[in-house]
C-alpha positions, 0 to 999 in steps of 0.5 A, spaced: 470 719 019 476 716 016 483 716 019 486 720 013 492 724 013 489 729 008 483 730 013 488 735 017 491 735 024 488 730 029 487 733 036 487 729 042 481 729 047 486 729 053 489 736 054 494 738 059 492 744 063 497 749 067 496 750 075 493 757 074 488 755 069 486 749 073 485 754 079 481 759 075 476 754 072 476 749 079 477 754 085 474 749 090 477 742 087 484 739 088 487 737 082 489 730 081 496 730 077 500 725 074 508 725 075 510 728 069 517 731 067 515 733 059 514 740 058 507 741 054 502 747 052 496 748 056 490 748 052 487 754 055 493 759 056 498 756 051 503 757 056 508 751 057 507 747 063 509 740 067 503 740 072 501 733 070 494 735 070 489 733 064 482 734 062 478 730 058 475 735 053 473 736 046 479 739 043 475 744 038 473 748 045 480 750 047 484 755 044 491 751 044 489 743 043 494 738 043 495 734 037 494 726 038 501 722 038 499 716 034 
């Protein structure tokens, strides 16, 4: 695949997730958090979060994927 701007937006495979969505999907797992103060959008519910929890997930499988920063 070419890195062509005309191909449309490019999404990141590292997606932020809020506390509630993490707990709903992983009730028996403790999250590993990064210290993070920037507000982001949860890839599942679309709500703003500063949880510092991230998933490595195919952006095509979540309703609110984050764009790549590069």
